[in-house]
ZATOR-880471 format. One record per residue (C-alpha): x, y, z; residue number from 1. Coordinates in steps of 0.5 Angstrom, whole numbers, plus 500, padded with zeros to 3 digits. Example, Ala and Ser with C-alpha at 12.3 -4.5 7.8 and 13.67 -1.06 7.14 Angstrom:
BEGIN
+-----+-----+-----+-----+
:  c1 :  c2 :  c3 :  nr :
+-----+-----+-----+-----+
: 525 : 491 : 516 :   1 :
: 527 : 498 : 514 :   2 :
+-----+-----+-----+-----+
END
This chain:
BEGIN
+-----+-----+-----+-----+
:  c1 :  c2 :  c3 :  nr :
+-----+-----+-----+-----+
: 511 : 146 : 175 :   1 :
: 512 : 148 : 182 :   2 :
: 513 : 155 : 184 :   3 :
: 520 : 157 : 187 :   4 :
: 519 : 160 : 193 :   5 :
: 524 : 165 : 196 :   6 :
: 526 : 169 : 202 :   7 :
: 522 : 176 : 201 :   8 :
: 517 : 173 : 196 :   9 :
: 510 : 176 : 196 :  10 :
: 505 : 170 : 198 :  11 :
: 498 : 168 : 199 :  12 :
: 495 : 162 : 202 :  13 :
: 488 : 160 : 205 :  14 :
: 487 : 159 : 213 :  15 :
: 480 : 157 : 216 :  16 :
: 479 : 165 : 217 :  17 :
: 480 : 166 : 209 :  18 :
: 486 : 168 : 205 :  19 :
: 492 : 171 : 208 :  20 :
: 497 : 175 : 205 :  21 :
: 504 : 177 : 207 :  22 :
: 512 : 176 : 205 :  23 :
: 517 : 170 : 206 :  24 :
: 521 : 172 : 212 :  25 :
: 525 : 165 : 212 :  26 :
: 525 : 158 : 209 :  27 :
: 526 : 151 : 211 :  28 :
: 526 : 145 : 207 :  29 :
: 519 : 144 : 207 :  30 :
: 516 : 150 : 209 :  31 :
: 516 : 158 : 209 :  32 :
: 515 : 162 : 215 :  33 :
: 511 : 168 : 213 :  34 :
: 509 : 175 : 216 :  35 :
: 502 : 177 : 214 :  36 :
: 501 : 184 : 213 :  37 :
: 498 : 185 : 220 :  38 :
: 504 : 182 : 223 :  39 :
: 501 : 175 : 224 :  40 :
: 507 : 170 : 223 :  41 :
: 505 : 163 : 220 :  42 :
: 509 : 157 : 218 :  43 :
: 506 : 154 : 211 :  44 :
: 508 : 148 : 207 :  45 :
: 510 : 150 : 200 :  46 :
: 505 : 147 : 196 :  47 :
: 500 : 151 : 200 :  48 :
: 503 : 158 : 198 :  49 :
: 502 : 162 : 191 :  50 :
: 506 : 168 : 189 :  51 :
: 502 : 174 : 189 :  52 :
: 503 : 178 : 182 :  53 :
: 504 : 185 : 181 :  54 :
: 507 : 185 : 188 :  55 :
: 515 : 187 : 189 :  56 :
: 519 : 183 : 194 :  57 :
: 520 : 186 : 201 :  58 :
: 524 : 184 : 207 :  59 :
: 520 : 183 : 213 :  60 :
: 523 : 181 : 220 :  61 :
: 520 : 176 : 225 :  62 :
: 518 : 178 : 232 :  63 :
: 523 : 173 : 234 :  64 :
: 529 : 177 : 231 :  65 :
: 526 : 183 : 234 :  66 :
: 525 : 181 : 241 :  67 :
: 532 : 177 : 241 :  68 :
: 536 : 183 : 238 :  69 :
: 534 : 187 : 245 :  70 :
: 539 : 182 : 249 :  71 :
: 546 : 180 : 249 :  72 :
: 550 : 174 : 253 :  73 :
: 551 : 176 : 260 :  74 :
: 545 : 181 : 261 :  75 :
: 542 : 181 : 267 :  76 :
: 534 : 179 : 266 :  77 :
: 528 : 177 : 270 :  78 :
: 522 : 173 : 268 :  79 :
: 515 : 171 : 271 :  80 :
: 514 : 164 : 273 :  81 :
: 507 : 163 : 275 :  82 :
: 507 : 168 : 281 :  83 :
: 515 : 168 : 282 :  84 :
: 520 : 173 : 279 :  85 :
: 526 : 169 : 277 :  86 :
: 532 : 173 : 276 :  87 :
: 539 : 171 : 273 :  88 :
: 543 : 172 : 267 :  89 :
: 543 : 170 : 260 :  90 :
: 549 : 165 : 258 :  91 :
: 546 : 163 : 251 :  92 :
: 543 : 166 : 245 :  93 :
: 539 : 161 : 241 :  94 :
: 534 : 163 : 235 :  95 :
: 527 : 163 : 239 :  96 :
: 530 : 162 : 247 :  97 :
: 535 : 165 : 251 :  98 :
: 539 : 160 : 256 :  99 :
: 538 : 164 : 263 : 100 :
: 542 : 162 : 269 : 101 :
: 540 : 163 : 276 : 102 :
: 544 : 165 : 282 : 103 :
: 542 : 158 : 285 : 104 :
: 545 : 155 : 278 : 105 :
: 539 : 153 : 275 : 106 :
: 538 : 154 : 268 : 107 :
: 532 : 156 : 264 : 108 :
: 530 : 156 : 257 : 109 :
: 526 : 163 : 256 : 110 :
: 522 : 166 : 250 : 111 :
: 525 : 173 : 249 : 112 :
: 518 : 176 : 249 : 113 :
: 518 : 174 : 257 : 114 :
: 525 : 177 : 259 : 115 :
: 526 : 184 : 262 : 116 :
: 532 : 187 : 263 : 117 :
: 535 : 194 : 264 : 118 :
: 536 : 196 : 257 : 119 :
: 531 : 192 : 253 : 120 :
: 527 : 197 : 250 : 121 :
: 533 : 202 : 248 : 122 :
: 538 : 196 : 246 : 123 :
: 532 : 193 : 241 : 124 :
: 531 : 200 : 238 : 125 :
: 539 : 201 : 237 : 126 :
: 540 : 194 : 234 : 127 :
: 534 : 193 : 230 : 128 :
: 536 : 200 : 227 : 129 :
: 543 : 197 : 225 : 130 :
: 540 : 190 : 222 : 131 :
: 536 : 195 : 218 : 132 :
: 542 : 199 : 216 : 133 :
: 546 : 193 : 214 : 134 :
: 541 : 190 : 210 : 135 :
: 540 : 196 : 206 : 136 :
: 547 : 196 : 205 : 137 :
: 548 : 189 : 203 : 138 :
: 542 : 190 : 198 : 139 :
: 546 : 196 : 195 : 140 :
: 552 : 193 : 194 : 141 :
: 549 : 187 : 191 : 142 :
: 546 : 191 : 186 : 143 :
: 552 : 195 : 185 : 144 :
: 555 : 188 : 183 : 145 :
: 550 : 186 : 178 : 146 :
: 547 : 181 : 182 : 147 :
: 540 : 182 : 180 : 148 :
: 537 : 176 : 182 : 149 :
: 541 : 175 : 189 : 150 :
: 538 : 177 : 196 : 151 :
: 540 : 178 : 203 : 152 :
: 538 : 176 : 209 : 153 :
: 540 : 174 : 216 : 154 :
: 541 : 168 : 219 : 155 :
: 542 : 164 : 226 : 156 :
: 549 : 162 : 225 : 157 :
: 554 : 161 : 231 : 158 :
: 560 : 160 : 228 : 159 :
: 561 : 164 : 222 : 160 :
: 560 : 171 : 220 : 161 :
: 557 : 170 : 213 : 162 :
: 554 : 165 : 208 : 163 :
: 553 : 165 : 200 : 164 :
: 548 : 160 : 198 : 165 :
: 549 : 159 : 190 : 166 :
: 543 : 155 : 189 : 167 :
: 538 : 160 : 193 : 168 :
: 542 : 166 : 190 : 169 :
: 542 : 168 : 197 : 170 :
: 547 : 172 : 201 : 171 :
: 546 : 171 : 209 : 172 :
: 550 : 174 : 215 : 173 :
: 549 : 172 : 222 : 174 :
: 545 : 176 : 226 : 175 :
: 549 : 176 : 232 : 176 :
: 556 : 177 : 228 : 177 :
: 552 : 184 : 225 : 178 :
: 550 : 186 : 232 : 179 :
: 557 : 185 : 235 : 180 :
: 562 : 187 : 229 : 181 :
: 565 : 194 : 227 : 182 :
: 562 : 197 : 221 : 183 :
: 568 : 196 : 217 : 184 :
: 568 : 188 : 219 : 185 :
: 560 : 188 : 216 : 186 :
: 562 : 191 : 210 : 187 :
: 568 : 186 : 209 : 188 :
: 563 : 180 : 210 : 189 :
: 558 : 183 : 205 : 190 :
: 564 : 184 : 200 : 191 :
: 567 : 177 : 202 : 192 :
: 560 : 173 : 200 : 193 :
: 559 : 178 : 194 : 194 :
: 566 : 175 : 191 : 195 :
: 564 : 168 : 192 : 196 :
: 557 : 170 : 188 : 197 :
: 561 : 173 : 182 : 198 :
: 566 : 167 : 181 : 199 :
: 562 : 161 : 183 : 200 :
: 563 : 156 : 188 : 201 :
: 568 : 152 : 184 : 202 :
: 573 : 157 : 186 : 203 :
: 572 : 157 : 194 : 204 :
: 578 : 161 : 197 : 205 :
: 583 : 160 : 192 : 206 :
: 587 : 165 : 188 : 207 :
: 581 : 167 : 183 : 208 :
: 576 : 169 : 189 : 209 :
: 582 : 172 : 192 : 210 :
: 583 : 177 : 186 : 211 :
: 576 : 178 : 185 : 212 :
: 575 : 180 : 193 : 213 :
: 580 : 185 : 193 : 214 :
: 578 : 188 : 186 : 215 :
: 571 : 190 : 189 : 216 :
: 574 : 192 : 196 : 217 :
: 574 : 186 : 200 : 218 :
: 580 : 185 : 205 : 219 :
: 580 : 177 : 202 : 220 :
: 581 : 175 : 209 : 221 :
: 577 : 168 : 211 : 222 :
: 576 : 170 : 218 : 223 :
: 574 : 175 : 223 : 224 :
: 576 : 176 : 230 : 225 :
: 569 : 177 : 232 : 226 :
: 566 : 172 : 237 : 227 :
: 559 : 170 : 233 : 228 :
: 556 : 167 : 239 : 229 :
: 558 : 163 : 246 : 230 :
: 559 : 155 : 245 : 231 :
: 553 : 151 : 249 : 232 :
: 558 : 147 : 253 : 233 :
: 564 : 146 : 257 : 234 :
: 567 : 139 : 256 : 235 :
: 573 : 137 : 261 : 236 :
: 576 : 131 : 263 : 237 :
: 577 : 130 : 271 : 238 :
: 583 : 126 : 270 : 239 :
: 588 : 129 : 266 : 240 :
: 585 : 136 : 266 : 241 :
: 584 : 138 : 259 : 242 :
: 578 : 143 : 257 : 243 :
: 575 : 145 : 251 : 244 :
: 568 : 147 : 248 : 245 :
: 563 : 144 : 244 : 246 :
: 556 : 146 : 241 : 247 :
: 553 : 139 : 241 : 248 :
: 553 : 134 : 247 : 249 :
: 556 : 127 : 244 : 250 :
: 554 : 120 : 247 : 251 :
: 559 : 116 : 251 : 252 :
: 565 : 121 : 249 : 253 :
: 572 : 120 : 252 : 254 :
: 578 : 124 : 253 : 255 :
: 582 : 123 : 247 : 256 :
: 589 : 124 : 251 : 257 :
: 587 : 119 : 257 : 258 :
: 580 : 115 : 255 : 259 :
: 577 : 118 : 261 : 260 :
: 569 : 119 : 260 : 261 :
: 569 : 127 : 259 : 262 :
: 564 : 132 : 263 : 263 :
: 559 : 136 : 260 : 264 :
: 557 : 143 : 263 : 265 :
: 553 : 149 : 261 : 266 :
: 557 : 154 : 258 : 267 :
: 558 : 161 : 262 : 268 :
: 564 : 166 : 262 : 269 :
: 565 : 165 : 269 : 270 :
: 565 : 158 : 269 : 271 :
: 570 : 158 : 263 : 272 :
: 575 : 163 : 266 : 273 :
: 575 : 159 : 273 : 274 :
: 578 : 153 : 269 : 275 :
: 584 : 158 : 267 : 276 :
: 585 : 161 : 273 : 277 :
+-----+-----+-----+-----+
END
């Protein structure tokens, strides 16, 4: 029977350099992303992984998360492109790269480890501290409510705060939500997802879930006012003036009001505000 590989599991696998060991930082459909003991990161198919006996699970943060938490949307940044230094500001935070807009209205997708900013080192330290303390809080609350097989991790969600994955026995929270939310909102989100884990997926946000959420100290609210992440595109109709936002760019889309083809523009706060002044 194939081993079940989960986030935080201690694993080992073979490479050309020999046997490597580490801990699982995240999982996709067919692969696990492993951070080795020296800090090297690997993408490993499940079939090549073996659980390490006698080693406890451990949370590890991939370098992309550590680098990303040093920046925020609208930060002024610079980076090198050959011998030229490019300056601009961040318009979008993606999992591995930032979308940077220059003064000449050019857009670049830049890895976080290539970006420099005035507050980079200080913010990275403060934000990483918040991520660590949030994860520790989640671990304690999960244990308090006897969800002993459940684990907690951060994800790259853009439109929600938290998620309860029943099959994986995993509670996740958006990294961007965590870094922008108040402590009370973070605690409420963790309890929100714990209530889902306790009552089961069949109850959704019904009265059973609401009762359990309030019982364990959650507000039982379904949403938060914190903007998790800015959208990717501004979508506008040049005929009737309708404006909205989207995360995905559709093909041959037309305005639902006048049937005119819509225009997609890369989102920026300045551009969005210009449509409402």
